[in-house]
ChimeraX commands (.cxc) that place a marker at each C-alpha (Angstrom):
marker #1 position -1.98,3.07,-27.47 radius 0.5
marker #1 position 0.52,1.10,-29.42 radius 0.5
marker #1 position 0.36,-2.98,-30.65 radius 0.5
marker #1 position 3.58,-4.99,-31.56 radius 0.5
marker #1 position 3.50,-8.72,-32.71 radius 0.5
marker #1 position 0.80,-10.70,-34.27 radius 0.5
marker #1 position -1.73,-11.48,-31.03 radius 0.5
marker #1 position -3.24,-14.48,-31.05 radius 0.5
marker #1 position -5.79,-16.34,-29.27 radius 0.5
marker #1 position -3.39,-19.12,-28.91 radius 0.5
marker #1 position -0.56,-17.15,-27.53 radius 0.5
marker #1 position 0.33,-15.38,-24.35 radius 0.5
marker #1 position 0.37,-11.85,-24.32 radius 0.5
marker #1 position 2.78,-9.03,-22.49 radius 0.5
marker #1 position 1.17,-5.90,-21.89 radius 0.5
marker #1 position 3.68,-3.21,-20.96 radius 0.5
marker #1 position 1.66,-0.13,-19.20 radius 0.5
marker #1 position 3.96,2.76,-18.10 radius 0.5
marker #1 position 3.05,5.60,-16.35 radius 0.5
marker #1 position 3.96,8.75,-14.89 radius 0.5
marker #1 position 2.77,9.68,-11.21 radius 0.5
marker #1 position 1.87,12.76,-9.79 radius 0.5
marker #1 position 4.31,13.89,-7.19 radius 0.5
marker #1 position 3.84,13.14,-3.55 radius 0.5
marker #1 position 1.15,10.26,-4.62 radius 0.5
marker #1 position 3.42,7.38,-5.65 radius 0.5
marker #1 position 2.90,5.52,-2.39 radius 0.5
marker #1 position -1.41,5.59,-2.91 radius 0.5
marker #1 position -0.27,4.53,-7.02 radius 0.5
marker #1 position 1.90,1.61,-5.75 radius 0.5
marker #1 position -0.91,0.38,-3.30 radius 0.5
marker #1 position -3.94,0.64,-5.94 radius 0.5
marker #1 position -1.29,-1.38,-8.27 radius 0.5
marker #1 position -0.75,-3.96,-6.11 radius 0.5
marker #1 position -4.76,-4.35,-5.52 radius 0.5
marker #1 position -5.15,-4.29,-9.60 radius 0.5
marker #1 position -2.63,-7.31,-9.55 radius 0.5
marker #1 position -4.42,-9.13,-7.05 radius 0.5
marker #1 position -7.69,-8.71,-8.92 radius 0.5
marker #1 position -6.15,-9.70,-11.94 radius 0.5
marker #1 position -4.60,-13.05,-10.45 radius 0.5
marker #1 position -8.20,-14.48,-9.60 radius 0.5
marker #1 position -9.00,-14.22,-13.47 radius 0.5
marker #1 position -8.75,-17.39,-15.81 radius 0.5
marker #1 position -5.61,-17.12,-17.93 radius 0.5
marker #1 position -3.59,-14.42,-15.93 radius 0.5
marker #1 position -0.05,-15.57,-15.77 radius 0.5
marker #1 position 1.78,-12.57,-13.48 radius 0.5
marker #1 position 3.04,-9.11,-13.31 radius 0.5
marker #1 position 5.78,-7.09,-12.20 radius 0.5
marker #1 position 6.10,-3.38,-11.54 radius 0.5
marker #1 position 9.34,-1.77,-12.32 radius 0.5
marker #1 position 9.74,1.57,-10.12 radius 0.5
marker #1 position 11.41,4.16,-11.62 radius 0.5
marker #1 position 15.02,4.31,-12.32 radius 0.5
marker #1 position 15.72,7.83,-11.71 radius 0.5
marker #1 position 14.47,11.45,-12.34 radius 0.5
marker #1 position 15.49,11.01,-16.06 radius 0.5
marker #1 position 13.07,8.18,-16.28 radius 0.5
marker #1 position 10.16,8.73,-14.13 radius 0.5
marker #1 position 8.00,6.39,-15.41 radius 0.5
marker #1 position 6.33,2.99,-13.28 radius 0.5
marker #1 position 6.11,0.79,-15.93 radius 0.5
marker #1 position 4.00,-2.78,-14.94 radius 0.5
marker #1 position 4.31,-5.99,-17.23 radius 0.5
marker #1 position 1.52,-8.38,-16.94 radius 0.5
marker #1 position 0.70,-11.63,-19.09 radius 0.5
marker #1 position -2.21,-13.35,-19.68 radius 0.5
marker #1 position -2.59,-17.05,-21.60 radius 0.5
marker #1 position -4.60,-15.13,-24.82 radius 0.5
marker #1 position -6.53,-12.37,-25.92 radius 0.5
marker #1 position -9.44,-14.02,-24.84 radius 0.5
marker #1 position -8.52,-13.90,-21.42 radius 0.5
marker #1 position -6.80,-10.73,-21.76 radius 0.5
marker #1 position -9.86,-8.90,-23.19 radius 0.5
marker #1 position -12.58,-10.37,-20.26 radius 0.5
marker #1 position -9.71,-8.87,-17.99 radius 0.5
marker #1 position -9.57,-5.38,-19.24 radius 0.5
marker #1 position -13.56,-5.44,-19.97 radius 0.5
marker #1 position -14.48,-6.52,-16.51 radius 0.5
marker #1 position -15.62,-4.07,-13.43 radius 0.5
marker #1 position -13.21,-5.20,-11.00 radius 0.5
marker #1 position -10.49,-3.71,-13.23 radius 0.5
marker #1 position -12.27,-0.74,-14.50 radius 0.5
marker #1 position -13.00,0.22,-10.87 radius 0.5
marker #1 position -9.32,0.27,-9.36 radius 0.5
marker #1 position -8.36,1.74,-13.07 radius 0.5
marker #1 position -10.41,4.85,-12.45 radius 0.5
marker #1 position -8.72,5.66,-9.34 radius 0.5
marker #1 position -5.23,5.04,-10.77 radius 0.5
marker #1 position -5.79,7.78,-13.38 radius 0.5
marker #1 position -6.46,10.40,-11.32 radius 0.5
marker #1 position -3.12,9.73,-9.57 radius 0.5
marker #1 position -1.49,10.26,-13.40 radius 0.5
marker #1 position 0.53,13.08,-14.88 radius 0.5
marker #1 position -0.29,11.94,-18.47 radius 0.5
marker #1 position -2.62,8.94,-19.78 radius 0.5
marker #1 position -0.97,5.73,-19.41 radius 0.5
marker #1 position 0.67,4.25,-22.57 radius 0.5
marker #1 position 0.21,0.65,-23.44 radius 0.5
marker #1 position 1.69,-2.17,-25.51 radius 0.5
marker #1 position 1.28,-5.53,-26.23 radius 0.5
marker #1 position 3.39,-8.20,-27.46 radius 0.5
marker #1 position 2.81,-11.76,-28.04 radius 0.5
marker #1 position 5.57,-14.69,-28.46 radius 0.5
marker #1 position 9.19,-14.75,-27.69 radius 0.5
marker #1 position 9.79,-11.33,-29.07 radius 0.5
marker #1 position 8.55,-10.25,-25.41 radius 0.5
marker #1 position 11.09,-12.02,-23.35 radius 0.5
marker #1 position 14.14,-9.90,-24.94 radius 0.5
marker #1 position 12.31,-6.79,-25.05 radius 0.5
marker #1 position 12.99,-4.09,-22.03 radius 0.5
marker #1 position 9.64,-2.41,-21.19 radius 0.5
marker #1 position 8.89,0.98,-22.54 radius 0.5
marker #1 position 11.33,0.12,-25.28 radius 0.5
marker #1 position 9.79,-0.86,-28.86 radius 0.5
marker #1 position 10.52,-4.33,-29.71 radius 0.5
marker #1 position 12.37,-5.64,-32.69 radius 0.5
marker #1 position 9.82,-7.34,-35.37 radius 0.5
marker #1 position 10.13,-10.88,-34.76 radius 0.5
marker #1 position 11.65,-13.13,-36.91 radius 0.5
marker #1 position 9.24,-15.18,-39.42 radius 0.5
marker #1 position 7.48,-18.14,-37.20 radius 0.5
marker #1 position 9.54,-20.78,-39.17 radius 0.5
marker #1 position 12.81,-19.50,-38.33 radius 0.5
marker #1 position 12.00,-19.25,-34.75 radius 0.5
marker #1 position 10.77,-22.83,-34.72 radius 0.5
marker #1 position 13.78,-23.83,-36.67 radius 0.5
marker #1 position 16.21,-22.22,-34.11 radius 0.5
marker #1 position 14.32,-23.21,-31.33 radius 0.5
marker #1 position 14.48,-27.05,-32.83 radius 0.5
marker #1 position 18.20,-26.63,-33.03 radius 0.5
marker #1 position 19.02,-25.75,-29.45 radius 0.5
marker #1 position 17.02,-28.03,-28.13 radius 0.5
marker #1 position 17.50,-31.39,-30.43 radius 0.5
marker #1 position 21.28,-31.94,-29.13 radius 0.5
marker #1 position 19.80,-31.51,-25.41 radius 0.5
marker link #1:1,2 radius 0.2
marker link #1:2,3 radius 0.2
marker link #1:3,4 radius 0.2
marker link #1:4,5 radius 0.2
marker link #1:5,6 radius 0.2
marker link #1:6,7 radius 0.2
marker link #1:7,8 radius 0.2
marker link #1:8,9 radius 0.2
marker link #1:9,10 radius 0.2
marker link #1:10,11 radius 0.2
marker link #1:11,12 radius 0.2
marker link #1:12,13 radius 0.2
marker link #1:13,14 radius 0.2
marker link #1:14,15 radius 0.2
marker link #1:15,16 radius 0.2
marker link #1:16,17 radius 0.2
marker link #1:17,18 radius 0.2
marker link #1:18,19 radius 0.2
marker link #1:19,20 radius 0.2
marker link #1:20,21 radius 0.2
marker link #1:21,22 radius 0.2
marker link #1:22,23 radius 0.2
marker link #1:23,24 radius 0.2
marker link #1:24,25 radius 0.2
marker link #1:25,26 radius 0.2
marker link #1:26,27 radius 0.2
marker link #1:27,28 radius 0.2
marker link #1:28,29 radius 0.2
marker link #1:29,30 radius 0.2
marker link #1:30,31 radius 0.2
marker link #1:31,32 radius 0.2
marker link #1:32,33 radius 0.2
marker link #1:33,34 radius 0.2
marker link #1:34,35 radius 0.2
marker link #1:35,36 radius 0.2
marker link #1:36,37 radius 0.2
marker link #1:37,38 radius 0.2
marker link #1:38,39 radius 0.2
marker link #1:39,40 radius 0.2
marker link #1:40,41 radius 0.2
marker link #1:41,42 radius 0.2
marker link #1:42,43 radius 0.2
marker link #1:43,44 radius 0.2
marker link #1:44,45 radius 0.2
marker link #1:45,46 radius 0.2
marker link #1:46,47 radius 0.2
marker link #1:47,48 radius 0.2
marker link #1:48,49 radius 0.2
marker link #1:49,50 radius 0.2
marker link #1:50,51 radius 0.2
marker link #1:51,52 radius 0.2
marker link #1:52,53 radius 0.2
marker link #1:53,54 radius 0.2
marker link #1:54,55 radius 0.2
marker link #1:55,56 radius 0.2
marker link #1:56,57 radius 0.2
marker link #1:57,58 radius 0.2
marker link #1:58,59 radius 0.2
marker link #1:59,60 radius 0.2
marker link #1:60,61 radius 0.2
marker link #1:61,62 radius 0.2
marker link #1:62,63 radius 0.2
marker link #1:63,64 radius 0.2
marker link #1:64,65 radius 0.2
marker link #1:65,66 radius 0.2
marker link #1:66,67 radius 0.2
marker link #1:67,68 radius 0.2
marker link #1:68,69 radius 0.2
marker link #1:69,70 radius 0.2
marker link #1:70,71 radius 0.2
marker link #1:71,72 radius 0.2
marker link #1:72,73 radius 0.2
marker link #1:73,74 radius 0.2
marker link #1:74,75 radius 0.2
marker link #1:75,76 radius 0.2
marker link #1:76,77 radius 0.2
marker link #1:77,78 radius 0.2
marker link #1:78,79 radius 0.2
marker link #1:79,80 radius 0.2
marker link #1:80,81 radius 0.2
marker link #1:81,82 radius 0.2
marker link #1:82,83 radius 0.2
marker link #1:83,84 radius 0.2
marker link #1:84,85 radius 0.2
marker link #1:85,86 radius 0.2
marker link #1:86,87 radius 0.2
marker link #1:87,88 radius 0.2
marker link #1:88,89 radius 0.2
marker link #1:89,90 radius 0.2
marker link #1:90,91 radius 0.2
marker link #1:91,92 radius 0.2
marker link #1:92,93 radius 0.2
marker link #1:93,94 radius 0.2
marker link #1:94,95 radius 0.2
marker link #1:95,96 radius 0.2
marker link #1:96,97 radius 0.2
marker link #1:97,98 radius 0.2
marker link #1:98,99 radius 0.2
marker link #1:99,100 radius 0.2
marker link #1:100,101 radius 0.2
marker link #1:101,102 radius 0.2
marker link #1:102,103 radius 0.2
marker link #1:103,104 radius 0.2
marker link #1:104,105 radius 0.2
marker link #1:105,106 radius 0.2
marker link #1:106,107 radius 0.2
marker link #1:107,108 radius 0.2
marker link #1:108,109 radius 0.2
marker link #1:109,110 radius 0.2
marker link #1:110,111 radius 0.2
marker link #1:111,112 radius 0.2
marker link #1:112,113 radius 0.2
marker link #1:113,114 radius 0.2
marker link #1:114,115 radius 0.2
marker link #1:115,116 radius 0.2
marker link #1:116,117 radius 0.2
marker link #1:117,118 radius 0.2
marker link #1:118,119 radius 0.2
marker link #1:119,120 radius 0.2
marker link #1:120,121 radius 0.2
marker link #1:121,122 radius 0.2
marker link #1:122,123 radius 0.2
marker link #1:123,124 radius 0.2
marker link #1:124,125 radius 0.2
marker link #1:125,126 radius 0.2
marker link #1:126,127 radius 0.2
marker link #1:127,128 radius 0.2
marker link #1:128,129 radius 0.2
marker link #1:129,130 radius 0.2
marker link #1:130,131 radius 0.2
marker link #1:131,132 radius 0.2
marker link #1:132,133 radius 0.2
marker link #1:133,134 radius 0.2
marker link #1:134,135 radius 0.2
marker link #1:135,136 radius 0.2
marker link #1:136,137 radius 0.2
view
């Protein structure tokens, strides 16, 4: 489990989960992942999710990217019985345990799932660049 960025309760968090599914269990895994997303969508602070299927035999991982409004909302979801029930079923379908990355801030916009994000620049630099880009508009 890797954590990048400086997570803060005030900032949206993006979580990237990488999973390798046992051969022949893909349909069951996708159904359970859809159920997990449906359950998450009922939690306060849930901002959305996307599943990326394996790109090729060289990259056999499913990647699920989901977002929550902040650390408190994410923690509530991660500790919920609704999540733990489905997670237990999903884990039985995996070759290896899930890998998890959490990122916050604008860096998550430019990071491909499963790849380590670059270290974000200092907050004042990002604010200055954002202001310069928006001011002319």
